PDB file with SEQRES, HELIX, SHEET and CRYST1 records, atoms N, CA, C and O in Angstrom:
SEQRES   1 A   79  MET GLU ILE LEU SER LEU ASP LEU THR THR GLN ARG CYS          
SEQRES   2 A   79  PRO LEU ALA LEU LEU LEU ALA LYS ARG ALA CYS ALA LYS          
SEQRES   3 A   79  LEU LEU SER GLU GLN GLN LEU GLU LEU ARG ILE SER ASP          
SEQRES   4 A   79  SER GLY ALA ARG SER ASP ILE PRO ARG TYR LEU LEU ASN          
SEQRES   5 A   79  HIS GLY TYR ILE ILE ASP THR VAL VAL ASN ASP ASN THR          
SEQRES   6 A   79  GLN LEU VAL MET LEU VAL LYS LYS GLY HIS ALA SER THR          
SEQRES   7 A   79  CYS                                                          
HELIX    1 AA1 LEU A   15  ALA A   25  1                                  11    
HELIX    2 AA2 SER A   40  ASN A   52  1                                  13    
SHEET    1 AA1 4 GLU A   2  LEU A   8  0                                        
SHEET    2 AA1 4 GLN A  31  ILE A  37  1                                        
SHEET    3 AA1 4 LEU A  67  LYS A  73 -1                                        
SHEET    4 AA1 4 TYR A  55  ASN A  62 -1                                        
CRYST1    1.000    1.000    1.000  90.00  90.00  90.00 P 1           1          
ATOM      1  N   MET A   1      13.267 -23.327   1.282  1.00  0.00           N  
ATOM      2  CA  MET A   1      12.876 -22.015   1.739  1.00  0.00           C  
ATOM      3  C   MET A   1      11.743 -21.466   0.869  1.00  0.00           C  
ATOM      4  O   MET A   1      11.875 -21.395  -0.353  1.00  0.00           O  
ATOM      5  N   GLU A   2      10.668 -21.091   1.479  1.00  0.00           N  
ATOM      6  CA  GLU A   2       9.507 -20.604   0.750  1.00  0.00           C  
ATOM      7  C   GLU A   2       9.717 -19.158   0.268  1.00  0.00           C  
ATOM      8  O   GLU A   2      10.163 -18.308   1.038  1.00  0.00           O  
ATOM      9  N   ILE A   3       9.401 -18.887  -0.979  1.00  0.00           N  
ATOM     10  CA  ILE A   3       9.543 -17.560  -1.521  1.00  0.00           C  
ATOM     11  C   ILE A   3       8.123 -16.989  -1.856  1.00  0.00           C  
ATOM     12  O   ILE A   3       7.439 -17.523  -2.729  1.00  0.00           O  
ATOM     13  N   LEU A   4       7.715 -15.968  -1.197  1.00  0.00           N  
ATOM     14  CA  LEU A   4       6.452 -15.280  -1.445  1.00  0.00           C  
ATOM     15  C   LEU A   4       6.687 -14.184  -2.464  1.00  0.00           C  
ATOM     16  O   LEU A   4       7.831 -13.786  -2.685  1.00  0.00           O  
ATOM     17  N   SER A   5       5.620 -13.683  -3.096  1.00  0.00           N  
ATOM     18  CA  SER A   5       5.789 -12.692  -4.148  1.00  0.00           C  
ATOM     19  C   SER A   5       4.844 -11.528  -3.967  1.00  0.00           C  
ATOM     20  O   SER A   5       3.666 -11.745  -3.683  1.00  0.00           O  
ATOM     21  N   LEU A   6       5.293 -10.343  -4.113  1.00  0.00           N  
ATOM     22  CA  LEU A   6       4.414  -9.139  -4.039  1.00  0.00           C  
ATOM     23  C   LEU A   6       4.732  -8.221  -5.196  1.00  0.00           C  
ATOM     24  O   LEU A   6       5.830  -7.664  -5.242  1.00  0.00           O  
ATOM     25  N   ASP A   7       3.809  -8.036  -6.143  1.00  0.00           N  
ATOM     26  CA  ASP A   7       4.021  -7.205  -7.315  1.00  0.00           C  
ATOM     27  C   ASP A   7       3.476  -5.831  -7.014  1.00  0.00           C  
ATOM     28  O   ASP A   7       2.262  -5.653  -6.907  1.00  0.00           O  
ATOM     29  N   LEU A   8       4.374  -4.835  -6.873  1.00  0.00           N  
ATOM     30  CA  LEU A   8       3.993  -3.457  -6.568  1.00  0.00           C  
ATOM     31  C   LEU A   8       4.169  -2.567  -7.786  1.00  0.00           C  
ATOM     32  O   LEU A   8       4.216  -1.345  -7.640  1.00  0.00           O  
ATOM     33  N   THR A   9       4.265  -3.118  -8.947  1.00  0.00           N  
ATOM     34  CA  THR A   9       4.602  -2.336 -10.167  1.00  0.00           C  
ATOM     35  C   THR A   9       3.462  -1.391 -10.565  1.00  0.00           C  
ATOM     36  O   THR A   9       3.686  -0.434 -11.306  1.00  0.00           O  
ATOM     37  N   THR A  10       2.247  -1.650 -10.081  1.00  0.00           N  
ATOM     38  CA  THR A  10       1.179  -0.703 -10.356  1.00  0.00           C  
ATOM     39  C   THR A  10       0.912   0.248  -9.256  1.00  0.00           C  
ATOM     40  O   THR A  10       0.009   1.077  -9.361  1.00  0.00           O  
ATOM     41  N   GLN A  11       1.680   0.161  -8.175  1.00  0.00           N  
ATOM     42  CA  GLN A  11       1.500   1.036  -7.034  1.00  0.00           C  
ATOM     43  C   GLN A  11       2.560   2.126  -6.955  1.00  0.00           C  
ATOM     44  O   GLN A  11       3.704   1.922  -7.362  1.00  0.00           O  
ATOM     45  N   ARG A  12       2.178   3.263  -6.438  1.00  0.00           N  
ATOM     46  CA  ARG A  12       3.135   4.374  -6.241  1.00  0.00           C  
ATOM     47  C   ARG A  12       3.295   4.632  -4.749  1.00  0.00           C  
ATOM     48  O   ARG A  12       2.458   4.256  -3.928  1.00  0.00           O  
ATOM     49  N   CYS A  13       4.381   5.277  -4.442  1.00  0.00           N  
ATOM     50  CA  CYS A  13       4.643   5.664  -3.044  1.00  0.00           C  
ATOM     51  C   CYS A  13       3.595   6.722  -2.628  1.00  0.00           C  
ATOM     52  O   CYS A  13       3.281   7.568  -3.465  1.00  0.00           O  
ATOM     53  N   PRO A  14       3.054   6.742  -1.450  1.00  0.00           N  
ATOM     54  CA  PRO A  14       3.458   5.920  -0.305  1.00  0.00           C  
ATOM     55  C   PRO A  14       2.747   4.590  -0.140  1.00  0.00           C  
ATOM     56  O   PRO A  14       3.102   3.814   0.749  1.00  0.00           O  
ATOM     57  N   LEU A  15       1.760   4.306  -0.966  1.00  0.00           N  
ATOM     58  CA  LEU A  15       1.020   3.063  -0.867  1.00  0.00           C  
ATOM     59  C   LEU A  15       1.992   1.833  -1.058  1.00  0.00           C  
ATOM     60  O   LEU A  15       1.907   0.857  -0.313  1.00  0.00           O  
ATOM     61  N   ALA A  16       2.874   1.907  -2.031  1.00  0.00           N  
ATOM     62  CA  ALA A  16       3.810   0.805  -2.289  1.00  0.00           C  
ATOM     63  C   ALA A  16       4.609   0.517  -1.006  1.00  0.00           C  
ATOM     64  O   ALA A  16       4.782  -0.646  -0.642  1.00  0.00           O  
ATOM     65  N   LEU A  17       5.088   1.541  -0.334  1.00  0.00           N  
ATOM     66  CA  LEU A  17       5.909   1.369   0.867  1.00  0.00           C  
ATOM     67  C   LEU A  17       5.035   0.744   2.001  1.00  0.00           C  
ATOM     68  O   LEU A  17       5.488  -0.144   2.723  1.00  0.00           O  
ATOM     69  N   LEU A  18       3.821   1.214   2.130  1.00  0.00           N  
ATOM     70  CA  LEU A  18       2.950   0.673   3.161  1.00  0.00           C  
ATOM     71  C   LEU A  18       2.643  -0.834   2.929  1.00  0.00           C  
ATOM     72  O   LEU A  18       2.651  -1.621   3.875  1.00  0.00           O  
ATOM     73  N   LEU A  19       2.377  -1.217   1.670  1.00  0.00           N  
ATOM     74  CA  LEU A  19       2.114  -2.599   1.313  1.00  0.00           C  
ATOM     75  C   LEU A  19       3.401  -3.439   1.515  1.00  0.00           C  
ATOM     76  O   LEU A  19       3.294  -4.585   1.952  1.00  0.00           O  
ATOM     77  N   ALA A  20       4.541  -2.946   1.233  1.00  0.00           N  
ATOM     78  CA  ALA A  20       5.783  -3.662   1.432  1.00  0.00           C  
ATOM     79  C   ALA A  20       6.018  -3.853   2.931  1.00  0.00           C  
ATOM     80  O   ALA A  20       6.408  -4.939   3.360  1.00  0.00           O  
ATOM     81  N   LYS A  21       5.777  -2.772   3.758  1.00  0.00           N  
ATOM     82  CA  LYS A  21       5.943  -2.941   5.175  1.00  0.00           C  
ATOM     83  C   LYS A  21       5.052  -4.012   5.780  1.00  0.00           C  
ATOM     84  O   LYS A  21       5.481  -4.819   6.604  1.00  0.00           O  
ATOM     85  N   ARG A  22       3.813  -3.995   5.351  1.00  0.00           N  
ATOM     86  CA  ARG A  22       2.875  -5.018   5.849  1.00  0.00           C  
ATOM     87  C   ARG A  22       3.278  -6.447   5.474  1.00  0.00           C  
ATOM     88  O   ARG A  22       3.199  -7.364   6.291  1.00  0.00           O  
ATOM     89  N   ALA A  23       3.706  -6.612   4.238  1.00  0.00           N  
ATOM     90  CA  ALA A  23       4.119  -7.961   3.810  1.00  0.00           C  
ATOM     91  C   ALA A  23       5.373  -8.385   4.528  1.00  0.00           C  
ATOM     92  O   ALA A  23       5.479  -9.563   4.867  1.00  0.00           O  
ATOM     93  N   CYS A  24       6.305  -7.544   4.781  1.00  0.00           N  
ATOM     94  CA  CYS A  24       7.554  -7.857   5.466  1.00  0.00           C  
ATOM     95  C   CYS A  24       7.325  -8.168   6.930  1.00  0.00           C  
ATOM     96  O   CYS A  24       8.014  -9.004   7.514  1.00  0.00           O  
ATOM     97  N   ALA A  25       6.356  -7.491   7.518  1.00  0.00           N  
ATOM     98  CA  ALA A  25       6.022  -7.736   8.929  1.00  0.00           C  
ATOM     99  C   ALA A  25       5.497  -9.177   9.130  1.00  0.00           C  
ATOM    100  O   ALA A  25       5.640  -9.734  10.218  1.00  0.00           O  
ATOM    101  N   LYS A  26       4.911  -9.762   8.123  1.00  0.00           N  
ATOM    102  CA  LYS A  26       4.347 -11.123   8.214  1.00  0.00           C  
ATOM    103  C   LYS A  26       5.333 -12.221   7.870  1.00  0.00           C  
ATOM    104  O   LYS A  26       5.035 -13.409   7.995  1.00  0.00           O  
ATOM    105  N   LEU A  27       6.535 -11.797   7.427  1.00  0.00           N  
ATOM    106  CA  LEU A  27       7.529 -12.840   7.047  1.00  0.00           C  
ATOM    107  C   LEU A  27       7.968 -13.697   8.213  1.00  0.00           C  
ATOM    108  O   LEU A  27       8.222 -13.174   9.298  1.00  0.00           O  
ATOM    109  N   LEU A  28       8.062 -14.955   8.023  1.00  0.00           N  
ATOM    110  CA  LEU A  28       8.639 -15.892   9.030  1.00  0.00           C  
ATOM    111  C   LEU A  28      10.129 -15.995   8.692  1.00  0.00           C  
ATOM    112  O   LEU A  28      10.569 -15.672   7.588  1.00  0.00           O  
ATOM    113  N   SER A  29      10.864 -16.446   9.666  1.00  0.00           N  
ATOM    114  CA  SER A  29      12.359 -16.460   9.510  1.00  0.00           C  
ATOM    115  C   SER A  29      12.802 -17.332   8.309  1.00  0.00           C  
ATOM    116  O   SER A  29      13.848 -17.059   7.720  1.00  0.00           O  
ATOM    117  N   GLU A  30      12.052 -18.341   7.946  1.00  0.00           N  
ATOM    118  CA  GLU A  30      12.459 -19.205   6.877  1.00  0.00           C  
ATOM    119  C   GLU A  30      11.814 -18.765   5.488  1.00  0.00           C  
ATOM    120  O   GLU A  30      11.983 -19.463   4.489  1.00  0.00           O  
ATOM    121  N   GLN A  31      11.142 -17.703   5.456  1.00  0.00           N  
ATOM    122  CA  GLN A  31      10.547 -17.241   4.213  1.00  0.00           C  
ATOM    123  C   GLN A  31      11.331 -16.065   3.595  1.00  0.00           C  
ATOM    124  O   GLN A  31      12.029 -15.319   4.282  1.00  0.00           O  
ATOM    125  N   GLN A  32      11.177 -15.941   2.258  1.00  0.00           N  
ATOM    126  CA  GLN A  32      11.678 -14.796   1.565  1.00  0.00           C  
ATOM    127  C   GLN A  32      10.559 -14.153   0.804  1.00  0.00           C  
ATOM    128  O   GLN A  32       9.587 -14.814   0.436  1.00  0.00           O  
ATOM    129  N   LEU A  33      10.684 -12.865   0.561  1.00  0.00           N  
ATOM    130  CA  LEU A  33       9.614 -12.161  -0.178  1.00  0.00           C  
ATOM    131  C   LEU A  33      10.268 -11.508  -1.429  1.00  0.00           C  
ATOM    132  O   LEU A  33      11.247 -10.768  -1.332  1.00  0.00           O  
ATOM    133  N   GLU A  34       9.690 -11.815  -2.572  1.00  0.00           N  
ATOM    134  CA  GLU A  34      10.174 -11.207  -3.809  1.00  0.00           C  
ATOM    135  C   GLU A  34       9.305  -9.955  -4.052  1.00  0.00           C  
ATOM    136  O   GLU A  34       8.092 -10.076  -4.220  1.00  0.00           O  
ATOM    137  N   LEU A  35       9.898  -8.789  -4.072  1.00  0.00           N  
ATOM    138  CA  LEU A  35       9.215  -7.546  -4.271  1.00  0.00           C  
ATOM    139  C   LEU A  35       9.538  -7.036  -5.704  1.00  0.00           C  
ATOM    140  O   LEU A  35      10.697  -7.034  -6.117  1.00  0.00           O  
ATOM    141  N   ARG A  36       8.532  -6.621  -6.424  1.00  0.00           N  
ATOM    142  CA  ARG A  36       8.660  -6.025  -7.761  1.00  0.00           C  
ATOM    143  C   ARG A  36       8.133  -4.580  -7.678  1.00  0.00           C  
ATOM    144  O   ARG A  36       6.974  -4.327  -7.349  1.00  0.00           O  
ATOM    145  N   ILE A  37       9.048  -3.648  -7.994  1.00  0.00           N  
ATOM    146  CA  ILE A  37       8.728  -2.229  -7.803  1.00  0.00           C  
ATOM    147  C   ILE A  37       9.127  -1.494  -9.077  1.00  0.00           C  
ATOM    148  O   ILE A  37      10.170  -1.767  -9.672  1.00  0.00           O  
ATOM    149  N   SER A  38       8.242  -0.519  -9.497  1.00  0.00           N  
ATOM    150  CA  SER A  38       8.570   0.254 -10.688  1.00  0.00           C  
ATOM    151  C   SER A  38       8.538   1.751 -10.411  1.00  0.00           C  
ATOM    152  O   SER A  38       9.231   2.499 -11.101  1.00  0.00           O  
ATOM    153  N   ASP A  39       7.780   2.218  -9.451  1.00  0.00           N  
ATOM    154  CA  ASP A  39       7.761   3.644  -9.110  1.00  0.00           C  
ATOM    155  C   ASP A  39       9.083   4.146  -8.611  1.00  0.00           C  
ATOM    156  O   ASP A  39       9.696   3.534  -7.737  1.00  0.00           O  
ATOM    157  N   SER A  40       9.535   5.262  -9.160  1.00  0.00           N  
ATOM    158  CA  SER A  40      10.864   5.772  -8.823  1.00  0.00           C  
ATOM    159  C   SER A  40      11.014   6.114  -7.274  1.00  0.00           C  
ATOM    160  O   SER A  40      12.057   5.855  -6.674  1.00  0.00           O  
ATOM    161  N   GLY A  41      10.003   6.662  -6.709  1.00  0.00           N  
ATOM    162  CA  GLY A  41      10.033   6.970  -5.293  1.00  0.00           C  
ATOM    163  C   GLY A  41      10.128   5.703  -4.436  1.00  0.00           C  
ATOM    164  O   GLY A  41      10.894   5.629  -3.476  1.00  0.00           O  
ATOM    165  N   ALA A  42       9.344   4.742  -4.810  1.00  0.00           N  
ATOM    166  CA  ALA A  42       9.305   3.478  -4.069  1.00  0.00           C  
ATOM    167  C   ALA A  42      10.625   2.684  -4.263  1.00  0.00           C  
ATOM    168  O   ALA A  42      11.079   1.977  -3.363  1.00  0.00           O  
ATOM    169  N   ARG A  43      11.203   2.821  -5.432  1.00  0.00           N  
ATOM    170  CA  ARG A  43      12.499   2.152  -5.704  1.00  0.00           C  
ATOM    171  C   ARG A  43      13.614   2.610  -4.783  1.00  0.00           C  
ATOM    172  O   ARG A  43      14.570   1.876  -4.533  1.00  0.00           O  
ATOM    173  N   SER A  44      13.481   3.851  -4.272  1.00  0.00           N  
ATOM    174  CA  SER A  44      14.512   4.306  -3.313  1.00  0.00           C  
ATOM    175  C   SER A  44      13.991   4.152  -1.834  1.00  0.00           C  
ATOM    176  O   SER A  44      14.755   3.816  -0.929  1.00  0.00           O  
ATOM    177  N   ASP A  45      12.706   4.404  -1.641  1.00  0.00           N  
ATOM    178  CA  ASP A  45      12.204   4.423  -0.289  1.00  0.00           C  
ATOM    179  C   ASP A  45      12.134   3.021   0.358  1.00  0.00           C  
ATOM    180  O   ASP A  45      12.471   2.848   1.529  1.00  0.00           O  
ATOM    181  N   ILE A  46      11.687   2.025  -0.438  1.00  0.00           N  
ATOM    182  CA  ILE A  46      11.492   0.694   0.121  1.00  0.00           C  
ATOM    183  C   ILE A  46      12.792   0.036   0.524  1.00  0.00           C  
ATOM    184  O   ILE A  46      12.891  -0.451   1.650  1.00  0.00           O  
ATOM    185  N   PRO A  47      13.843  -0.007  -0.380  1.00  0.00           N  
ATOM    186  CA  PRO A  47      15.087  -0.582   0.086  1.00  0.00           C  
ATOM    187  C   PRO A  47      15.661   0.139   1.286  1.00  0.00           C  
ATOM    188  O   PRO A  47      16.180  -0.506   2.197  1.00  0.00           O  
ATOM    189  N   ARG A  48      15.582   1.460   1.314  1.00  0.00           N  
ATOM    190  CA  ARG A  48      16.166   2.227   2.451  1.00  0.00           C  
ATOM    191  C   ARG A  48      15.422   1.843   3.790  1.00  0.00           C  
ATOM    192  O   ARG A  48      16.056   1.612   4.819  1.00  0.00           O  
ATOM    193  N   TYR A  49      14.090   1.789   3.726  1.00  0.00           N  
ATOM    194  CA  TYR A  49      13.319   1.367   4.859  1.00  0.00           C  
ATOM    195  C   TYR A  49      13.710  -0.053   5.329  1.00  0.00           C  
ATOM    196  O   TYR A  49      13.958  -0.273   6.515  1.00  0.00           O  
ATOM    197  N   LEU A  50      13.758  -0.981   4.411  1.00  0.00           N  
ATOM    198  CA  LEU A  50      14.108  -2.326   4.812  1.00  0.00           C  
ATOM    199  C   LEU A  50      15.456  -2.464   5.406  1.00  0.00           C  
ATOM    200  O   LEU A  50      15.606  -3.164   6.408  1.00  0.00           O  
ATOM    201  N   LEU A  51      16.474  -1.825   4.838  1.00  0.00           N  
ATOM    202  CA  LEU A  51      17.823  -1.880   5.382  1.00  0.00           C  
ATOM    203  C   LEU A  51      17.861  -1.267   6.750  1.00  0.00           C  
ATOM    204  O   LEU A  51      18.505  -1.797   7.656  1.00  0.00           O  
ATOM    205  N   ASN A  52      17.161  -0.126   6.917  1.00  0.00           N  
ATOM    206  CA  ASN A  52      17.156   0.547   8.216  1.00  0.00           C  
ATOM    207  C   ASN A  52      16.426  -0.245   9.347  1.00  0.00           C  
ATOM    208  O   ASN A  52      16.598   0.029  10.535  1.00  0.00           O  
ATOM    209  N   HIS A  53      15.605  -1.240   8.913  1.00  0.00           N  
ATOM    210  CA  HIS A  53      14.886  -2.020   9.879  1.00  0.00           C  
ATOM    211  C   HIS A  53      15.386  -3.470   9.956  1.00  0.00           C  
ATOM    212  O   HIS A  53      14.656  -4.358  10.396  1.00  0.00           O  
ATOM    213  N   GLY A  54      16.578  -3.695   9.545  1.00  0.00           N  
ATOM    214  CA  GLY A  54      17.237  -4.961   9.722  1.00  0.00           C  
ATOM    215  C   GLY A  54      16.951  -6.069   8.765  1.00  0.00           C  
ATOM    216  O   GLY A  54      17.293  -7.218   9.044  1.00  0.00           O  
ATOM    217  N   TYR A  55      16.340  -5.781   7.652  1.00  0.00           N  
ATOM    218  CA  TYR A  55      16.065  -6.822   6.641  1.00  0.00           C  
ATOM    219  C   TYR A  55      17.270  -7.013   5.731  1.00  0.00           C  
ATOM    220  O   TYR A  55      18.087  -6.111   5.545  1.00  0.00           O  
ATOM    221  N   ILE A  56      17.356  -8.228   5.163  1.00  0.00           N  
ATOM    222  CA  ILE A  56      18.471  -8.499   4.239  1.00  0.00           C  
ATOM    223  C   ILE A  56      17.876  -8.460   2.826  1.00  0.00           C  
ATOM    224  O   ILE A  56      16.830  -9.055   2.566  1.00  0.00           O  
ATOM    225  N   ILE A  57      18.547  -7.763   1.934  1.00  0.00           N  
ATOM    226  CA  ILE A  57      18.045  -7.542   0.557  1.00  0.00           C  
ATOM    227  C   ILE A  57      19.022  -8.122  -0.450  1.00  0.00           C  
ATOM    228  O   ILE A  57      20.217  -7.835  -0.381  1.00  0.00           O  
ATOM    229  N   ASP A  58      18.540  -8.931  -1.383  1.00  0.00           N  
ATOM    230  CA  ASP A  58      19.318  -9.385  -2.546  1.00  0.00           C  
ATOM    231  C   ASP A  58      18.655  -8.874  -3.777  1.00  0.00           C  
ATOM    232  O   ASP A  58      17.522  -9.251  -4.074  1.00  0.00           O  
ATOM    233  N   THR A  59      19.331  -8.021  -4.508  1.00  0.00           N  
ATOM    234  CA  THR A  59      18.776  -7.442  -5.740  1.00  0.00           C  
ATOM    235  C   THR A  59      18.856  -8.459  -6.865  1.00  0.00           C  
ATOM    236  O   THR A  59      19.937  -8.986  -7.131  1.00  0.00           O  
ATOM    237  N   VAL A  60      17.755  -8.749  -7.531  1.00  0.00           N  
ATOM    238  CA  VAL A  60      17.706  -9.668  -8.639  1.00  0.00           C  
ATOM    239  C   VAL A  60      17.768  -8.944  -9.944  1.00  0.00           C  
ATOM    240  O   VAL A  60      18.554  -9.310 -10.817  1.00  0.00           O  
ATOM    241  N   VAL A  61      16.944  -7.902 -10.111  1.00  0.00           N  
ATOM    242  CA  VAL A  61      16.898  -7.061 -11.303  1.00  0.00           C  
ATOM    243  C   VAL A  61      16.827  -5.642 -10.902  1.00  0.00           C  
ATOM    244  O   VAL A  61      16.057  -5.292 -10.008  1.00  0.00           O  
ATOM    245  N   ASN A  62      17.621  -4.779 -11.542  1.00  0.00           N  
ATOM    246  CA  ASN A  62      17.539  -3.341 -11.343  1.00  0.00           C  
ATOM    247  C   ASN A  62      17.809  -2.692 -12.676  1.00  0.00           C  
ATOM    248  O   ASN A  62      18.948  -2.363 -13.009  1.00  0.00           O  
ATOM    249  N   ASP A  63      16.728  -2.509 -13.448  1.00  0.00           N  
ATOM    250  CA  ASP A  63      16.866  -1.880 -14.795  1.00  0.00           C  
ATOM    251  C   ASP A  63      15.969  -0.644 -14.892  1.00  0.00           C  
ATOM    252  O   ASP A  63      15.436  -0.184 -13.882  1.00  0.00           O  
ATOM    253  N   ASN A  64      15.809  -0.131 -16.042  1.00  0.00           N  
ATOM    254  CA  ASN A  64      15.029   1.108 -16.252  1.00  0.00           C  
ATOM    255  C   ASN A  64      13.548   0.937 -15.896  1.00  0.00           C  
ATOM    256  O   ASN A  64      12.859   1.892 -15.535  1.00  0.00           O  
ATOM    257  N   THR A  65      13.081  -0.323 -16.010  1.00  0.00           N  
ATOM    258  CA  THR A  65      11.617  -0.501 -15.823  1.00  0.00           C  
ATOM    259  C   THR A  65      11.243  -0.937 -14.415  1.00  0.00           C  
ATOM    260  O   THR A  65      10.193  -0.520 -13.924  1.00  0.00           O  
ATOM    261  N   GLN A  66      12.018  -1.727 -13.763  1.00  0.00           N  
ATOM    262  CA  GLN A  66      11.642  -2.293 -12.471  1.00  0.00           C  
ATOM    263  C   GLN A  66      12.829  -2.702 -11.602  1.00  0.00           C  
ATOM    264  O   GLN A  66      13.929  -2.958 -12.092  1.00  0.00           O  
ATOM    265  N   LEU A  67      12.570  -2.752 -10.310  1.00  0.00           N  
ATOM    266  CA  LEU A  67      13.492  -3.267  -9.379  1.00  0.00           C  
ATOM    267  C   LEU A  67      12.873  -4.533  -8.766  1.00  0.00           C  
ATOM    268  O   LEU A  67      11.767  -4.486  -8.227  1.00  0.00           O  
ATOM    269  N   VAL A  68      13.575  -5.638  -8.848  1.00  0.00           N  
ATOM    270  CA  VAL A  68      13.143  -6.913  -8.235  1.00  0.00           C  
ATOM    271  C   VAL A  68      14.130  -7.303  -7.179  1.00  0.00           C  
ATOM    272  O   VAL A  68      15.324  -7.400  -7.464  1.00  0.00           O  
ATOM    273  N   MET A  69      13.684  -7.528  -5.980  1.00  0.00           N  
ATOM    274  CA  MET A  69      14.540  -7.927  -4.951  1.00  0.00           C  
ATOM    275  C   MET A  69      13.940  -8.975  -4.018  1.00  0.00           C  
ATOM    276  O   MET A  69      12.723  -9.052  -3.847  1.00  0.00           O  
ATOM    277  N   LEU A  70      14.817  -9.777  -3.420  1.00  0.00           N  
ATOM    278  CA  LEU A  70      14.446 -10.806  -2.457  1.00  0.00           C  
ATOM    279  C   LEU A  70      14.730 -10.262  -1.053  1.00  0.00           C  
ATOM    280  O   LEU A  70      15.843  -9.834  -0.748  1.00  0.00           O  
ATOM    281  N   VAL A  71      13.725 -10.289  -0.236  1.00  0.00           N  
ATOM    282  CA  VAL A  71      13.843  -9.732   1.153  1.00  0.00           C  
ATOM    283  C   VAL A  71      13.691 -10.873   2.136  1.00  0.00           C  
ATOM    284  O   VAL A  71      12.815 -11.719   1.956  1.00  0.00           O  
ATOM    285  N   LYS A  72      14.513 -10.922   3.165  1.00  0.00           N  
ATOM    286  CA  LYS A  72      14.337 -11.816   4.237  1.00  0.00           C  
ATOM    287  C   LYS A  72      14.656 -11.122   5.581  1.00  0.00           C  
ATOM    288  O   LYS A  72      15.360 -10.114   5.630  1.00  0.00           O  
ATOM    289  N   LYS A  73      14.120 -11.693   6.647  1.00  0.00           N  
ATOM    290  CA  LYS A  73      14.337 -11.069   7.951  1.00  0.00           C  
ATOM    291  C   LYS A  73      15.781 -11.217   8.341  1.00  0.00           C  
ATOM    292  O   LYS A  73      16.397 -12.260   8.120  1.00  0.00           O  
ATOM    293  N   GLY A  74      16.335 -10.133   8.941  1.00  0.00           N  
ATOM    294  CA  GLY A  74      17.650 -10.194   9.505  1.00  0.00           C  
ATOM    295  C   GLY A  74      17.635 -10.706  10.888  1.00  0.00           C  
ATOM    296  O   GLY A  74      16.657 -11.325  11.305  1.00  0.00           O  
ATOM    297  N   HIS A  75      18.708 -10.471  11.645  1.00  0.00           N  
ATOM    298  CA  HIS A  75      18.758 -10.970  13.003  1.00  0.00           C  
ATOM    299  C   HIS A  75      17.850 -10.167  13.994  1.00  0.00           C  
ATOM    300  O   HIS A  75      17.248 -10.740  14.903  1.00  0.00           O  
ATOM    301  N   ALA A  76      17.776  -8.851  13.788  1.00  0.00           N  
ATOM    302  CA  ALA A  76      16.989  -8.048  14.719  1.00  0.00           C  
ATOM    303  C   ALA A  76      16.027  -7.209  13.953  1.00  0.00           C  
ATOM    304  O   ALA A  76      16.107  -5.981  13.993  1.00  0.00           O  
ATOM    305  N   SER A  77      15.117  -7.831  13.257  1.00  0.00           N  
ATOM    306  CA  SER A  77      14.211  -7.084  12.369  1.00  0.00           C  
ATOM    307  C   SER A  77      13.024  -6.526  13.152  1.00  0.00           C  
ATOM    308  O   SER A  77      12.394  -7.247  13.925  1.00  0.00           O  
ATOM    309  N   THR A  78      12.726  -5.267  12.956  1.00  0.00           N  
ATOM    310  CA  THR A  78      11.514  -4.631  13.514  1.00  0.00           C  
ATOM    311  C   THR A  78      10.854  -3.863  12.417  1.00  0.00           C  
ATOM    312  O   THR A  78      11.462  -3.006  11.775  1.00  0.00           O  
ATOM    313  N   CYS A  79       9.611  -4.176  12.211  1.00  0.00           N  
ATOM    314  CA  CYS A  79       8.866  -3.503  11.128  1.00  0.00           C  
ATOM    315  C   CYS A  79       7.914  -2.480  11.636  1.00  0.00           C  
ATOM    316  O   CYS A  79       7.221  -1.836  10.848  1.00  0.00           O  
TER     317      CYS A  79                                                      
END                                                                             
């Protein structure tokens, strides 16, 4: 399974959310996307958006400095 990566640690919401949406929309069913997020707003907005739109999220790191998660398409994903 191919894992793509998107580092959003230098981006703040709403741009971080927009970039995450675009990247997720391009995911194929066999791909995963590793998202790295540091902005506090994006750390809450991006996971909420992804879950509400049918994506599957696995959290890798969630500490004081960043959130790292693996995202893949769910069964009925709409971005």
